[in-house]
Structures are given as C-alpha cells and as structure tokens.
Steps between C-alpha positions, in 0.01 A plus 500: 500500500819304445717793398713627786380796704700821531450830683336797323815646348542703184328373188832420330616294798171309499537448125844342542373274777206384287735448203707253702188327632352459151833373367475221758148416376534448122148355485362854530686613188410177321132562567529861380677387182239229445195725499669779306625265230166319492368827361812624322582198284154463338478879465839510326400220264173678414676835450763338276233333289304823461817703432594263220155538350522880522843495333371291212189716460691829500752379240783715636817499292767345729794616287450866592478412870826306485674805354407729790807666650530707817754714313216628279219575746278695259506224239435241772208704635347525152534125445345420839217746441418336168503154658281626787239629258471149354506320835274725707158414346530120540661543844205709619252245364670221694542712813125571514433144618842374611579774751176460703538121488855508637405763758212293638714184499778682688260633764359152566830309495692760701231514770498125559880492473540776756266319740702180461835673568375695802335194653824312442671771706234489772232231498285705741423761233146506358457402135338800327546444123194706396614793713846475350347507151321826580822645641688387191244679282563822695876453472485439125282808452756719678786333313335559162447862601871523576586360157266755339675780689842364398391485134376860525846598629659327199271691264582829673875431479466417129316827443770700682811329364388383155190676366593855604853492349370342177227767472769766539712341225762352734619147574311322779679497835522124561729542802240720670225255407688205650582700814136597554383143438753357748413754769125452445533120510706500820262753653194289422679188622581670831147639535353153450740358759384764749124446453465135396572367850130557575398238243767261627404517868120514450472128400704412808265701723201330338640156579619597849169645616257322264408842355331608180665698222383841621592438864846368414574797273381741768715320756804524273474879510477506881803305618659778704875468560510172306432686177848656476666159527271356232587789266869445574472132411320584176775746405760232573305264273512764225877525536529121496295479178723757329810314624366170365431656160849652483657172610302307238615744230863466609486120506323498161785703353777274636527280184511799262884522495494141370224550242739407220510143632163484678223356286153660479358189669738544794409869535129414492545237772711742705232771485231245589693382807564858615131584458388198701747576780384862506135396529576255782699766688216749453247248634724432800507867596124524464474224760751682720287815492188308604687326782641833617155659507363205697780503756484878539130466564544229763780691673284817513250341734209493250373831636397644167303197395321483834386857445339417164376142537 
C-alpha cells in the first residue's frame, strides 16, 4: 500500500489523512473518473436519444410548459399533470427494456472499475469482479427499496397536505407538503448514509481476504469497534455530498445577475463546466472513502478478517 499509514484515530481524522494522500495520487481519481464516464457517457447518449423519441411520440405542447409560473402553483400543477399523462405511457414502454439494460451494464462496469481502483491503491488485493457483481446486485436491491420507501413518503405527504384539504374544500397546503418532502428526503438520505457502509466495505473485505459475496457481507456486519468509525466516515461522505450539491448550485447561479448580457450559449457552457467539475469532485471523494476504509482496516490489525476468512 503506497498511501501513508496513520494510527487508528477517529474516522474523521482518518478521512482527512486519506483525502490528502489521494490528492497526492491523482491517478486514483483519474481511474475512477475513467470507469464511471465509460458507463455514463454512452448511457447519457442513449437516454437522450430515447427521451427525444418519447417527446416526439407524446406530442406535448411546449407552449404551455414555457408559460408555467411558480407564482401560480395550481395552474402549473395542472399543466404538468396533463403533460405527464401524455409522457407516461411511452416512458414506461421505453423503461421496460432500458432500465434493466442500464442496470446490468452498471453492475458489470462498476464491479470491474472498483477492482481496478482498489488494486491501484494496493496491488496485493485479490481481483474478485464476480463477487463484486453479486455485492452490487445486493446493494442495488436495497437502494431501489429505499427509493420505493421515499416515493411512498412523497405519496403520503401529498395525501396529507394536498388531497385532504382539497377534499374538504380548502386550498392545498403547499408549504406543509414541501416541508414534509424536505424532511423525508433528508431523513432517507441520512438513513442510507448510516446503513450503506456495509455495501461499501464488503467489496473491500472480499478483495482483502479472497472471500465470496456471502462471507464478505457477513464479515461487514461483524467488524467490532471498527464499525463505528466506518459509519462515521459514511456520514461524513453524506455531508460532503450535500455540500458539493449546494456549492454546485451556488456556482451555477453566479452568472444570473449578468443574465441581461450573458448569452444562452454562455449559460449552457457554464452549467456544463459546473456539472463536470461536480462529477469529478464527487468521484474524488468516492476514492477517498475507499482509501480511508482500506487504511482503517490495515491499522486495525486485520483481526476481523482473520476471524471470518
């Protein structure tokens, strides 16, 4: 392992140390960006092509959409609902084959990409791409379950803040609806940050001990005192993701005071640059998390893995 060693301190201290080490090794981030974009760019092109076909098939009237105003939420909701009724059938037809295709492609590409990045960090790790594919399937299943739960929360908030007042002859409480949605979204985001560390550390355990998918998942749940530091790092990553999103939004809004002189082409280029920088920063912190997990494991004396290998 070429990253510097450090004593088993708090997870946040280890995270900062790994951040500096990864900053000194840009090839790790470059490799992460390479495999992610090797999937993302073709997927984006395919999605754009299919979205254009759906738009042409649905024959949505663009004039009404351009006239949507946040100052008239009920009128905007009615316009969006009408457009959704036209778009939903062709979207579902495309999603029936496109979603499984992209999901399978992501599982394959991400597994080989994760193996490449981890072996770049430590060449002594075992290459276990098939095991990582199985672990990625488990992770995606849990993630899709989380999205289903989040969508159920949105439906419940709409029933409480919109449907009930309308049934009683009152105006819908949009402030309450937005408040419930924000709280539910942040709650689900935090919950995922607390539990998803298992699916982040399991591939590392598989490559450290040459384990199968079941053994590495079982080992991830039995890490003893190391578990609290892994959860802490995952929570820090959640905060970092939120901070990156907020920073990207702020930077995207910087040219707005000059929109009278800024051309649409300039604004489009500005948004594209901000998006690319955000994605690169996000990939960098993904590498930092992996490096932190690896160094925490090595500094812990490998006791947990020895108990399960």
